[in-house]
N, C-alpha and C positions, 0 to 999 in steps of 0.2 A: 298567525302560529307563533304561540309564546315559545320562549328558549325552553328546550326541554329539561327535565329535572326528576325523572323517574327512571333511573338507569335500569334497563333491561325490558322495559315495558315497550318502547318503541311507539308510544302514543302519537297519533298525527303524522307518522312518517309515510312518506310516499312509497309506493311499490317499487322494488327493484326491478331490473331487467331479468327476466326469467330465461335462463339457459336449459334448453331440455336435455334429458339424460343422453338422447343420440345425437345433440349437436355436435358440431366440430368441424376440423378442417385437417386436410390431408397434409402432413408435414412437409412434403415435396411442393407445396405451394408458397413455402415461405422460407426465408434465410434462417436455418437453425445451425448452430455450431456442430461441426462434423463429429465431435467426441460426445454429444448427447443423442445424435440421431437414433441410435439403437436401443434407446431407453425411454423414447417418446412415443405414445400412442396416437396421439393427435394435438392438434392445436386447439384449444378450447375457445379462447378469445384472443383475438389479434391486438397487437399493441395499440394500433391506430384507434380501435374501438374503445380500449381502456382509457386512453388519454381524453377522449371526448366526453366519455361518461364522467370522468373525475371534474372535468371543467363543469359539467352540469351539477355535481355535488357541490361544487365551490359556489355556484350561482345559488343553490338553495339554502346553502350555509350563510351567505352573506345576507340573504332575504331574511332569514330569521333573527339572526343577531344584529342586522343594520349596522349602526355605528358604536354598537356596545363592545368593549375590549373583552376579550377573553383569552385564556391560557390554553393553548393547544399542545397536548402531550402526544410524541410519537411513540409507540410501543417498539422498541428495537427487536431484533433487526430487520424482521419481515416487513414492517410497514415503512421502511425509507422511502421506496420508490414512489407508493401512494403518498406519503407525506410531502416529498420534494415537489411532486405534480400539482397536488392540492395546494401548497403554498403559492405556488407559481400563479395559479389560476386566481386564488384570492387576492393576491397583491394587483394582479391586473383589473379585476373587477371593482375592487375597493378603490384603486388610484384614478380609474377613469369614470367611474359613477358616482361618485360621493362628493358632496361639497365639503365633507370633513376628510378629505383624502390625507390631509397631512396629520391627522390623529393616528395614533397607533391602533390598528384592528386587532392585533393579538402578540402575544408573548410566547415565545418557543420553549419547550421542555423536552428533553429526551430520557426515558426510563427503558431499562433493560430489563425485560420479563421474560423468565425461561420457565417453559412448562412442558416441553417437548423432549423426548428422546427416541430416536428412530420414529415409527409412525403410531406410536402409542403416547397418549397424553399422560402426564405425571400427575398425581394428585398433589403434590409439594410444587410451591410457587416461589420463585426466586426473584427478588427485586432489588435492582441496583440503580440508584437515582441520585441526583443532588438533593439538597434540603428542599423539601416540597413545603415547608411552612408557609411560603409566601403565597401559597394558593388560597389562604383564608379568606373568605368573603368574596372569593373570584368567580367567574364563570369559567367552567373548565369543558373543553372538548377533547375527548381521547380519541385518537386515530389507530385503529387497527386494520391489519390487512385482511385478516378473515375470522369469521365467527365458525368455530367447528363444533365443538362440545357446548361452548359457551362458558365453561368453568373457568378459563383463565380471566376473562372480562369480569364475570360475577366477583371473584376474589379481589381483583384490583379495584374495582368500584368500592367495594367494602373498605379496602386500604385507604382510599382516598378520602373517605368520609371523616377518617379521624383528624384530618386537617382542616375541618370545617368550611368548607367550599362553599359557594353560594349555590352554583348548580354543577350538575353532571350531564354531560350529553356524549353520544359515541357515534362516530362515524366508521364505516367499515367498507371496503371494496367489494368483499365477498361473503355471502352467508352460504354455509354448505348443507345441503338437505340430507342430513345424516340421523338415522335412528339414535344416536347418542346424544343429539342436541337437546339442551335442558330448557329450551323456550327463551333464552336470552336475545332480545331484540335490539338493533341499533336504530338510532333516529334518523340517520342518513344512510342509505345503502345503495351500493352500486349494482351488484349482481347476484341473483340466486343461482347457485351452480350444482350440479349433480355430485352425488357421494363418490369420491374417488380421491386419490392423492394428488394434488395439484401442485406444480412448481412455476417458478417463472416471474417475472415483474418483482424481484427482490424476495419471493417465498422461495424456501429451500427445502431439500431432505438432506439432513446432516451437514449443513452449509453447502451442499453441491446444488447447482441450477439457478442461483441466485440471478446470474447474468443472463438468463434467457430473457428476451424482450416481450415474448407473448405468454400468455397464462397456457400451461400445457399440462396433459395428463400423464404421469409416469406409468410405465407398464411394471409387470412384475419382475422382469428381468433387471429393470433399473432399481427397484426396491432391494432385491437381493444384492446385487453388485456394492450398492453404497450404504449398506446397512450398518456396517461396522467401521466406516471410513473415519479417520482420526485427523482432524484439521489442526 
């Protein structure tokens, strides 16, 4: 497989793990913070399954890039849990499976992209980052937590192109099956999940629920309670 360079097409991407609409686990089967229990419908994906799947994504990414250096961009804040785990596994795979393990595999970048307010996507995209001119003629891998409508990633990829990067690829942990999806596909995807407001594993609702270890589904009571929270 060649290094992907058609953002949104998902060409040659492996199929994600499909989580059915009625899949999930009773919250009483897991350790859930007491202050969240009344606002969670179910655990959709347990923490251990998330970590193991991320390790496989790291393996797939390393297999494609081999020993080519790439610049890896974490889209803050939601992607930080996925990003940290992905780097840990990438380092392990690179250091113990490559004859060129002393060579840098990637360069890290952090970009704050804001496109959500409450549970509705905004049309306006706010981008806060370092100077990204260093990306010229470089392979770029964007790390996103979840593809919902796809609008955020589409706009961000267009933004990156002005820096004359060599290639742009995307990895995301979740892609949501929602009618609002614009068709944008990632190149390395963890899970296909049902349409619903999910939180946990660094995903939030108005900055709440990021500290949940598992991917969970918020109930209507939770959406109402934290709708106007100011952090």
